LOLO-65005 format. One record per residue (C-alpha): residue in one letter; x, y, z. Coordinates in steps of 0.05 Angstrom, whole numbers, padded with zeros to 5 digits, always signed. Layout:
# LOLO-65005
aXYZ
...
//
This chain:
# LOLO-65005
m+01063+00027+00177
h+01116+00003+00136
v+01186+00026+00136
r+01185+00077+00070
m+01124+00105+00099
k+01164+00123+00163
q+01217+00150+00123
m+01173+00196+00076
a+01141+00221+00136
a+01207+00250+00165
l+01208+00305+00103
l+01149+00341+00149
l+01194+00380+00193
v+01195+00440+00193
v+01194+00474+00194
g+01209+00532+00187
i+01204+00508+00185
l+01221+00532+00181
l+01243+00512+00202
p+01291+00512+00161
l+01264+00454+00230
a+01282+00421+00233
a+01308+00361+00215
c+01258+00322+00254
e+01206+00256+00239
g+01139+00276+00210
p+01079+00254+00236
r+01053+00180+00205
l+00989+00146+00201
g+00977+00108+00263
r+00955+00036+00247
r+00895+00015+00281
p+00841-00045+00271
a+00799-00039+00205
p+00734+00000+00230
q+00673-00041+00222
p+00645-00025+00151
a+00578+00008+00145
p+00525-00023+00106
d+00537+00012+00033
m+00615-00022+00051
a+00601-00084+00065
q+00656-00138+00044
t+00650-00205+00023
p+00690-00260+00058
e+00737-00267-00004
q+00748-00185+00003
a+00762-00183+00066
d+00814-00240+00059
a+00845-00205+00003
l+00845-00140+00047
a+00882-00177+00101
r+00933-00203+00048
a+00941-00128+00018
q+00955-00100+00090
a+01007-00157+00103
a+01038-00140+00032
l+01037-00067+00051
a+01066-00076+00124
k+01129-00121+00091
g+01140-00065+00034
d+01115-00108-00019
y+01082-00047-00051
d+01076-00082-00120
e+01038-00141-00090
a+00996-00097-00043
m+00974-00049-00096
a+00949-00104-00145
l+00905-00129-00087
f+00883-00066-00066
r+00861-00045-00143
e+00828-00115-00145
i+00789-00104-00084
l+00769-00034-00106
a+00750-00065-00174
e+00696-00109-00146
n+00673-00060-00084
p+00699+00011-00099
t+00666+00028-00030
i+00718-00002+00021
s+00752+00059+00045
t+00812+00017+00085
a+00830-00003+00012
y+00831+00066-00017
i+00874+00086+00051
g+00921+00029+00026
v+00927+00058-00042
g+00947+00128-00016
e+01001+00100+00030
i+01035+00063-00022
f+01028+00131-00064
m+01059+00171-00004
a+01119+00117+00001
d+01138+00133-00068
r+01131+00210-00059
d+01075+00208-00111
y+01027+00259-00075
e+00993+00277-00132
r+00957+00208-00134
a+00958+00198-00063
e+00917+00253-00047
p+00853+00232-00086
a+00860+00166-00051
f+00850+00182+00016
a+00804+00241+00002
r+00758+00185-00028
a+00770+00151+00034
a+00752+00211+00073
r+00686+00216+00037
l+00667+00146+00046
e+00684+00148+00120
p+00681+00215+00149
r+00699+00190+00217
n+00762+00148+00193
f+00821+00182+00232
e+00870+00148+00175
a+00834+00173+00122
q+00830+00245+00141
y+00897+00246+00177
g+00926+00213+00111
h+00889+00262+00068
g+00920+00320+00111
l+00989+00296+00103
a+00979+00292+00022
l+00947+00357+00018
q+01008+00390+00061
m+01064+00357+00021
l+01030+00385-00042
n+01031+00455-00009
r+00961+00456-00014
l+00960+00484+00050
v+00879+00516+00067
d+00864+00448+00049
a+00911+00408+00095
v+00891+00455+00149
r+00815+00431+00143
a+00834+00358+00140
y+00879+00357+00200
h+00825+00391+00234
r+00772+00337+00215
a+00825+00288+00234
l+00830+00322+00306
t+00758+00319+00311
i+00766+00242+00313
q+00827+00238+00364
p+00840+00303+00395
d+00906+00278+00426
h+00937+00245+00371
p+01013+00283+00381
k+01033+00277+00301
a+00963+00308+00276
n+00972+00364+00332
l+01044+00375+00305
n+01030+00368+00235
l+00977+00419+00240
a+01023+00467+00273
t+01077+00457+00219
t+01026+00472+00172
y+00999+00536+00202
l+01083+00559+00205
q+01084+00548+00137
m+01028+00601+00124
e+01062+00649+00173
d+01009+00638+00223
p+01046+00626+00291
r+00988+00644+00331
s+00945+00592+00306
a+00999+00540+00305
l+01011+00554+00385
v+00952+00514+00413
f+00967+00449+00370
a+01050+00456+00382
e+01037+00457+00455
k+00986+00402+00450
a+01040+00356+00412
v+01091+00370+00468
q+01041+00358+00523
v+01012+00289+00496
d+01088+00272+00479
p+01136+00307+00521
s+01195+00259+00495
n+01182+00279+00420
g+01240+00318+00396
p+01209+00348+00332
a+01150+00368+00368
r+01195+00409+00417
a+01235+00439+00363
n+01171+00457+00327
l+01142+00493+00389
g+01210+00527+00397
a+01200+00548+00326
v+01127+00577+00343
y+01150+00614+00409
e+01205+00650+00372
k+01161+00674+00312
l+01116+00700+00366
g+01174+00737+00401
r+01170+00686+00458
n+01248+00684+00458
a+01260+00653+00533
e+01207+00603+00519
a+01239+00590+00447
i+01308+00575+00478
d+01276+00526+00533
e+01250+00489+00480
y+01305+00484+00432
l+01352+00464+00490
v+01305+00402+00505
a+01298+00388+00429
l+01371+00377+00428
e+01371+00324+00476
l+01317+00285+00433
i+01342+00297+00361
d+01402+00269+00333
d+01407+00311+00269
n+01412+00373+00302
a+01447+00427+00259
p+01379+00459+00228
l+01361+00468+00307
l+01433+00494+00328
l+01419+00549+00279
n+01360+00568+00302
l+01377+00569+00379
i+01441+00620+00350
n+01389+00662+00323
v+01341+00670+00380
l+01407+00673+00427
g+01423+00730+00382
q+01354+00763+00392
e+01370+00757+00466
r+01430+00797+00457
r+01459+00725+00498
y+01518+00732+00442
r+01568+00691+00484
e+01520+00634+00485
a+01506+00647+00414
v+01582+00640+00398
n+01590+00578+00441
t+01530+00546+00405
a+01558+00563+00333
e+01625+00537+00354
m+01593+00468+00365
l+01559+00477+00302
v+01621+00483+00258
r+01654+00424+00295
i+01587+00376+00282
a+01565+00407+00216
p+01620+00452+00181
s+01582+00496+00133
a+01594+00568+00106
n+01521+00581+00144
a+01552+00555+00209
y+01612+00598+00204
e+01583+00661+00177
r+01539+00656+00245
l+01604+00646+00283
g+01634+00706+00253
w+01568+00747+00271
g+01573+00728+00341
h+01647+00750+00348
f+01633+00814+00320
r+01574+00829+00362
l+01625+00815+00421
g+01673+00861+00391
e+01722+00799+00373
y+01742+00824+00303
e+01802+00783+00291
e+01755+00718+00304
s+01701+00744+00267
i+01733+00761+00203
e+01772+00694+00209
a+01702+00655+00213
y+01679+00699+00155
r+01738+00678+00114
a+01724+00603+00132
a+01651+00613+00098
v+01672+00634+00038
e+01726+00582+00027
l+01670+00532+00039
d+01621+00569-00009
s+01651+00630-00053
h+01581+00653-00068
h+01561+00655+00000
w+01547+00734+00001
p+01530+00744+00076
s+01598+00732+00091
w+01627+00774+00037
s+01588+00832+00072
g+01616+00803+00136
i+01687+00805+00114
g+01679+00874+00084
v+01647+00904+00148
n+01702+00877+00191
a+01757+00903+00147
l+01718+00972+00144
n+01717+00973+00213
t+01789+00959+00218
w+01803+01022+00170
l+01762+01064+00219
l+01798+01043+00280
s+01865+01062+00240
d+01842+01136+00236
r+01829+01113+00157
q+01905+01098+00154
n+01901+01026+00141
v+01898+01019+00062
d+01901+00942+00057
a+01839+00945+00102
f+01807+00989+00055
g+01821+00953-00003
e+01792+00890+00029
a+01730+00916+00051
r+01718+00947-00021
r+01733+00880-00051
a+01689+00837-00005
f+01624+00891-00013
r+01637+00891-00089
r+01637+00809-00090
s+01575+00807-00043
l+01537+00850-00091
q+01561+00815-00146
i+01522+00752-00118
n+01466+00787-00095
r+01443+00859-00124
n+01386+00872-00076
q+01422+00896-00013
p+01405+00971-00010
r+01435+00979+00058
l+01503+00956+00035
v+01498+01002-00025
t+01491+01053+00018
l+01540+01042+00061
m+01591+01037+00005
s+01574+01101-00018
n+01583+01135+00049
y+01657+01113+00053
g+01670+01119-00015
l+01681+01040-00035
//
């Protein structure tokens, strides 16, 4: 499979992802020898030669040459599924999913037992956010190759996009079972476990994934969140400190501030939140974090520290200017006269 198709496939992490996941390599079409054509797809020797040249051009990334050859073939014989698959792959490489989808759909109708056709159709549908149809296409692909790791992974990510982690579970586990060293599959399984409240198992999968994925900043954010759910706040802070070292961002500093606050380390917490708003002055969760810390300082001073009270008021109001939909914050401000 050509290089740009591999790059395009990397967009599928997900998840949730969700990952906000995860920055991971997504599934790709597995190149197999062309299946023997059915009688109504019979190729002439000239068409077979043109198909071989088209696939060679596609493999080299010469999309214009490949597309011209595929279209020439289909103009002569519109029943050659392999040519439609080639057209679909070119459109996928160009991220033209609207035109890729019907090409794969035609190939799948012509040859329902062709894995590449069904899988490519699922991939295009997922990229178009036609998730129910994508699920059906991936299921058809898996009836042909049930142990295909990327098809299992992508079906699991599609279910996660549909907020259906229970349906995702069996396919996420299968993807790891058949390819244990696949970092995206590990991260995706962690996301599924997290959604199901199986936090200890999620942490284990995230830790394994961290050893296998190079760009792991989104994964670290997931790990911080699930460590927090397990009240493992010191580990969450340690992970957040790692995150701000390798990928400093407002989100990373906000998580660091949150972890320090949970540990009662209020000075470290407010400094982390301040660092977040220095990076992004519109990061309203960090303005709220500054306000909570300042309010806490005022309360601990028996309500004598007027500077802390003023900082809390300013921070909360700034947060509300950015995001007015914070009813709990409005209630807090009202209760304390802010």
